[in-house]
Structure formats: structure tokens, C-alpha cells
N, C-alpha and C positions, 0 to 999 in steps of 0.2 A: 662499557658502552650499553645504553639501555636497549632492551628488546622492543621491537616494533611488531605489533600484530598485523594480521592480514588486512583487516579493514582499514587500519591506520596507514599501512603501506599504500593501498590503493588510493586513499584520499590524498596522500602526499604526491603520488605520481600524477593523479588527475589535476591537482593544483598547479603542478609544474608542466602540465601539458605533455607528459611523457608516456601516456597510455597509447597503445596502437589503436588508431581510429579505423573502424570498419565501414566500408561503403555498403549501404543497404537501402532497400526500398523503404519508403515512409508513407504512413497513412495517418491522417488527423483523426483523433478519437474524441475530441471535445468541441462541441458547438454551443457556445454561450450566448449567441445572438438569437434570442427568442423572447417571447412575451411573458413567459411564466415567472412566477415570483422567485426572487433570489434572496438568500438569507445572509446575514453578516457572519464574519469570522469570529467565532466564540471560543476558540482554543488558544488565543494569544496569551502567553504568560501563565497558562494553566499548568501547574506541576503534575507530573505523572506519579500517581500514588498506588495504582492497582490495575489488574486486568479488567476488561469490560468497563473502562472509564471513558476512553476515547477511541473511536474507530475511524479509520481513514479509508475511503473508497476511491478507486481509480480504475481506469481501463487502459490496457496496453494491447498492442497488436502482435499476432503470431503469423509468420509467413507460411503459406502453403503454395504449391505450384500454381502460378497464374492468379493468385488471389491472397486474401488475408482472412484470418480469424481474429476474434476479439476476446481477450481474457478479462473478465470483470472480477475485480478483487476487492476484498475487505480485509484490512489488516488492523490488529489491535496495536495501538501506539505504545503501550506500556511494555508488552512482551515481544513485539515485532512478529507475532504469530499471525499467519493467514487464517482467519476464522470463517471465511466464506469465499467461494469463487464459482464462476460459470464460464465455460468456453463456448462461444457461439459464433454463428456466421453473420451476425448482425450487431448493430449498436443500439438496439431497441431498449426501451426502459424495462421491458419484460425480462430481458436477460440479466440486467443489473438487479432486478427484483429477485431473481432466482438466487443470486449470490447473497443478497440480503437475507433471504429466507434460511439459507444454510447457516449464516452467521447467527441468526436468532435462535436456531435449533441448537447451536453449540454454546450459546450464552449461559454462563454459570451465575454471574452476579445479577440476577434478574430483579432484585429489589433495590439495587444501588443506581444512582443517576448515571446516564450514559449519553455521550454526545457523538453524533455521526457527522464526520467532516468529509467534504468532497469539493471538487471544482464546481463550476456553475453550469455544467453540461445539462442538456435537456433531459437526460435520463434521470438525474438526481433531482431535478426541479419538477418532474412530472407529478401529476396528482396521485397516480397509483403508488409511486415511490414514497412521497412525503406522507401520504395517508398511512402507509404501513409503518413508517417511523413513528408518527404521532400516536397511532393505535397502540404501539408498544411502549409509549412513554419516553421515547428517545428524542432528545433535543437536536435541532438541525443547525449545522454550521457549514459555511462555504467560504472558499477563497474569495478575496476581494480584488485581487490583481491577477495578472497573467503569469506572475513569477512562479516557477515550480517549487520554490522554497516554502510556499504556503501549504504545500502538501508533500513535504520533503521525504517523510518516511515511506509513503506510498511510492514515490518515484524511486527511492533507494531500493525498495523490495523488488520493483520491476526490473531494475538493473541487475540485482543479484540473481534473479531467476534466469535472466538471459545470459549474463556473463559467466555464471558458475554452474548452472544446471541445464544448459543446452537448449533453452527456449528461443535462442536467436537463430537456430537452424531453420532450414526450409523443409517443411514436412510434406509427405506425399498427399495426405488427405486429412479430413477431420478426425477419423478414427485413430490414426497414428499420433496426431497432435494431442488428442484427449488422453491417450495413454501416457505420453511424455509429461504432460502438464500434471496429471494426477501423481505420478511417481516423483516428479520434481518437487511438488508442494509437500508431499509426505517427508521427503528427505530434508527439505528446507526447515520444516517445522520441528522435526525430530532429531536431526543430526547436525545442523549448522549453528555453531555457537556464535554469539555476538559479544564484542567487547562491552557494549552498553548494557548487556545482560549479565555482566560479571562472568563472562564466558559460559553462560548457560545457553542451552538451545531455546528457541521461542516457546516450545511446549513446556520445558522445565520452568521457564520464567513465568509462564501463564498459570502454572499450577501452584504458585505461591504469591504472596502479596507483601512480604516483609522487606524485600530488597527494593531499593529505589534505583531506577536506571541511571547509569553514569552518563555524563555529558561533558564535552570538551568545548569550551568557548574560545573561538578563534575569530579574528577580524573578518575572515572571509566567509565564516559560517554563523555569525552572530544572529542573523535573522532566522536561521534554521533553529538555533537553540531557543530563541524566543517563541517560535511558533510551536514546536513539538518535541523539544528535547534532542537528544543525540540521534544521528541518522545512521550510526554504525550498527 
């Protein structure tokens, strides 16, 4: 009988609607109804070859008593490594910009082409954010539809942080949440292996460029594979 890894098991359970569904509060993090320029999706069918080739940006919410915090994340699609983040009390472009600045500081392949992919939220369309990308020679790509599959890796990383690293808890305050976020991201990057990374951690995968990420083409996830490779 073939062995099934953790990621594959969770995928199968999710497809069969066998995962326990938690009741939780919800807050919208994306507002794409604005006048600012939106960019086309430039990562369709782009093969993943190396770290710092494609970055995916996204925002997820963290619950605190009576309120929400917002975790701005940038993930490298090749290695699944979180290269930049910022936990804030708002959804402003300045908070997303802080996550971008961290990612830029961690960037190793500074002379190679890089594409930044995100949804069409006002944070990523803002002049300050797009100017920072262009200043650093980074091409801009955005989702064209409301489907989460167009930013599947970022969505998957959000789920892993919440389901496996405790970020779905309700925290007492910003300070406690910041501590948990920092510890969780370190553990995720340095200790959590991925099947698509040949069972390497994101950090291990990010520190080399010879392996090509594994992908599994299935009818239910073909759009994911076309957009950004494996989501595991």
C-alpha cells in the first residue's frame, strides 16, 4: 500500500469534505473596487526554476479579543518560504510595504528577474507599493478573477500557519500575537517539510536551485498547477 504524506492526506480529506470545519469570525482583507491601476496575471504557465523568481503577496487576519489583526505575507513560490511579513492593526498599504521591505532585504538573487504576484487589493495597487516594486526592477502581476486558485500558494501558506502553527487562536493582544507569529514563521520556514520541496523545508529549498518543485496534476486542481505549480 503506497504511503501518503501529510499534505496529500489533508488534500484528500479536504476534497472529500471530511475535514472538521471550525466556526470562526471572518473579516474581508481584499478590496479590489478602486480606481487604481490593476495589472494582468503574468505567472500563468511560468515554470518554477529557482528562488526569488516569483513572489506571492497576501493578507490574512489574526483574531484578538474584540478585534482583528492583519498579517501581511510575502511567500517565495519556488521554495514556499515566507520571505517577508508584517503584523499590523490595519490594512493600510504602509503595512504591506513593510512586509515587502523585509522581503527585499532577504532577497539573494538580486540580478535575476523577479515577478511579484498578488490580488488586486488597494494595498498592492497603491502608488507607494508599485513604485517600490518598479524601483527594484520587479515585474508586477495580479489575479484577474476572484478565484483563490490564482494565488493558491499564498492561500495554502495562510492555511498551514493557522491549522498547524496555532495562528487560528484568539490572542490576548498585539504583543502576544506578534510573538506567536514570529515563532510560527521561524518554525514553518526552518522545520516544516513540503512534499513539493522533495521533503525539504522552505529554508533548505530556498538555499539551493537545482531541484525543481514537484507538482501533481489532478482534475480538481489543474488550474492551481497552471497558475503556480504545486500547492503542497
